[in-house]
Structure formats: C-alpha cells, structure tokens
C-alpha positions in Angstrom: -0.1 0.1 -0.2 1.6 3.1 -1.0 1.1 6.6 0.8 -1.5 8.1 -1.4 -3.4 4.8 -1.0 -3.0 5.0 3.2 -4.3 8.8 2.9 -7.3 7.5 0.9 -8.2 4.9 3.6 -7.2 7.3 6.3 -10.1 9.9 4.7 -12.7 7.4 4.2 -12.2 5.9 7.6 -12.5 9.3 8.9 -15.4 10.2 7.1 -17.4 7.3 8.6 -17.5 8.4 11.9 -18.2 12.2 11.0 -21.4 13.5 12.7 -21.1 17.1 12.0 -23.3 17.8 9.2 -26.0 15.4 11.2 -28.0 17.5 13.7 -29.1 15.5 16.7 -27.8 14.9 20.5 -24.9 12.6 19.1 -23.5 15.6 17.3 -24.5 17.9 20.4 -22.4 15.8 22.8 -19.5 15.1 20.1 -19.2 19.2 19.7 -18.8 19.6 23.7 -16.6 16.8 23.9 -14.4 18.2 21.0 -14.5 22.0 22.8 -13.6 20.2 26.2 -10.1 19.8 24.8 -9.8 23.5 24.1 -6.5 24.9 25.3 -8.2 27.9 26.5 -10.6 26.0 28.8 -7.7 24.5 30.4 -5.7 27.4 30.7 -8.3 29.4 32.4 -9.1 26.4 34.8 -5.6 25.8 35.3 -5.1 29.5 36.3 -8.1 29.5 38.8 -6.7 26.3 40.4 -3.4 28.0 41.0 -5.0 31.2 42.3 -7.3 29.6 44.9 -5.5 25.9 45.5 -3.6 24.6 48.1 0.1 24.2 48.0 -0.6 20.9 46.4 -3.1 22.1 43.6 -0.6 25.1 42.7 2.1 23.0 42.0 -0.1 20.4 40.2 -1.4 23.4 37.9 2.3 24.8 37.4 3.3 21.3 36.4 0.1 20.7 34.1 0.5 24.2 32.3 4.0 24.3 31.6 3.4 20.4 30.4 0.4 21.6 27.8 2.7 24.9 27.1 5.7 22.7 25.9 3.1 20.4 24.1 1.6 23.2 22.4 5.0 24.5 20.9 6.2 21.0 19.4 2.4 20.4 18.0 2.6 23.5 16.2 6.2 22.7 14.8 4.8 19.5 13.5 2.0 20.9 12.0 3.7 23.7 10.1 6.2 21.4 9.2 3.8 18.7 7.8 1.0 21.3 6.4 -1.7 18.7 6.2 -5.3 20.5 6.0 -8.0 19.8 7.7 -11.0 17.9 6.2 -13.3 20.2 4.4 -16.5 21.1 6.3 -18.2 24.1 8.3 -18.2 23.2 11.7 -15.0 24.4 13.8 -14.5 27.9 11.6 -12.4 29.0 14.1 -10.0 26.1 14.3 -10.1 26.5 10.5 -9.3 29.7 10.5 -6.8 30.1 12.8 -5.0 26.8 12.6 -5.4 25.2 8.8 -3.3 22.1 9.8 -4.4 19.0 11.0 -1.6 16.8 11.6 -1.2 16.1 14.5 -4.2 16.8 16.6 -3.3 19.3 19.2 -6.6 18.4 21.1 -6.0 14.6 21.2 -2.3 15.3 22.2 -3.4 17.7 25.0 -6.0 15.4 26.2 -3.6 12.5 26.4 -0.9 14.5 27.9 -3.3 15.3 30.6 -4.0 11.9 31.3 -0.6 10.9 31.7 0.5 13.8 33.5 -2.5 13.4 36.2 -2.0 9.9 36.2 1.6 10.5 37.7 0.8 13.3 39.7 -2.6 12.3 41.3 -5.4 12.4 42.2 -6.4 9.2 41.0 -10.1 9.4 40.5 -9.2 12.6 38.2 -6.6 10.5 36.2 -9.2 7.7 35.5 -12.0 10.1 34.3 -9.2 11.8 32.0 -7.9 8.0 30.5 -12.1 7.9 29.7 -12.4 11.5 28.5 -9.2 11.6 26.5 -10.2 9.2 23.6 -13.3 10.6 23.7 -12.0 14.0 22.8 -9.7 12.8 20.2 -12.9 10.8 18.7 -14.9 13.7 18.9 -12.1 15.9 16.7 -13.0 13.3 13.9 -16.7 13.1 14.5 -16.7 16.9 14.1 -14.8 17.0 10.9 -11.4 18.9 11.8 -9.2 15.9 11.8 -8.7 12.5 10.3 -8.1 9.5 12.3 -4.2 9.8 11.8 -4.1 12.8 13.1 -5.7 11.8 16.3 -3.7 8.7 16.7 -0.5 10.8 16.3 -1.7 13.4 18.5 -2.4 10.3 21.2 1.1 9.2 20.9 2.9 12.5 21.0 0.6 13.4 24.2 1.3 9.9 25.9 5.5 10.5 25.0 5.2 14.0 26.1 3.2 13.2 29.4 5.9 10.8 30.4 8.8 13.3 29.4 7.0 16.2 31.5 6.7 13.8 34.6 10.3 12.9 34.3 11.3 16.4 34.2 9.2 17.3 37.0 10.6 14.6 39.4 14.1 15.6 38.4 13.5 19.1 38.7 11.8 18.8 42.5 14.6 16.3 43.2 17.2 18.9 42.3 15.4 21.9 43.8 14.7 19.8 47.2 18.4 18.9 47.5 19.6 22.8 46.8 16.8 24.5 49.2 16.1 23.6 52.5 13.0 25.8 52.3 9.4 24.8 51.2 9.1 25.2 47.4 5.4 26.2 47.7 
C-alpha cells in the first residue's frame, strides 16, 4: 500500500464517523467533547486552580500548565512542518481559520498528555476520568470533521510520550530543588 492509498483510506475511515453535518444529540455531545479539549479552557481552569488552590494544587497546576505549553510548541512545529489541510467542512470555523493544519491533533495530544501527567501526579479519581475522556475527545475531533483518524492517533502518541517526559522532568527538577533548598518550594 502506498502513501496516497493510506491517506485515501484515512479519509474514508474518518468520514464514516463524521457527524458534523447531522443535527441531533450525538452531534451536540460530540461538539461538547471536541471543545472540552480546547487550550483556552484548560488554561483558564489551571489559572483558577493556581490562584485558589492549596500548595499541592498550585504545584499541580504549574506542572500541568507547563506541560501543555511545551506540548503546544511541539504540536505547532509539527503542524507547520507537515502542513496537512484539515478535512473540508463548516464546523469549527475558528479552528479552520486560526489553525488550518490538522496533523497532529493538538486536542488529542493535549487530552492524552493530561491523562498521563495526572496519572503521575494524582489524584487517582481525576486520572481515571481523564483516561476515559481523552479518547472521547480525540474521536469527537474526527466526528466533528476537523481531523482525520491519523491526526488523532499521532496526537495520542505525542501526548503520551510528552506526558511521560513531563513527569520525568518534573521529578528530576523537584529532586534537584529539594536537594538545593531547605525552604519549602510552594
């Protein structure tokens, strides 16, 4: 199978799960899930947590926010290198106008990064919820016609890898800071 055949298969598979043009409760649910992975939503929530939280939650918000920020830079670099156009469609005009490239899915990458990072930081109940939520967000992005299946698979892999890297960097940095400082970090 050649590259063109794989892309054609990807487009056909993606169109089978598409509901963007089909009004109804499933479309509404998919749209809500697709938006739930928006970066502005997570940034606003993390700022609120940082402003109002206990030391645990402040540290948690900083690690999650930093992980999302680094991931966003990597996703954009890949998108502007690959330059794969989003599927044609009307839904998601903001995404289409501000970010016309689909590969990899930043929403899928962010959702899986969050699942991995929260699995490492806790709490366990939130990690479990995010592991259910992440694939639903990814699938919703295809269902709403702003990504192909391969976009979300690449985003998933990137998010999982970067989540692991984030946890490794956090643990190393925390260990170094604790060694160098006798004062509380937060």
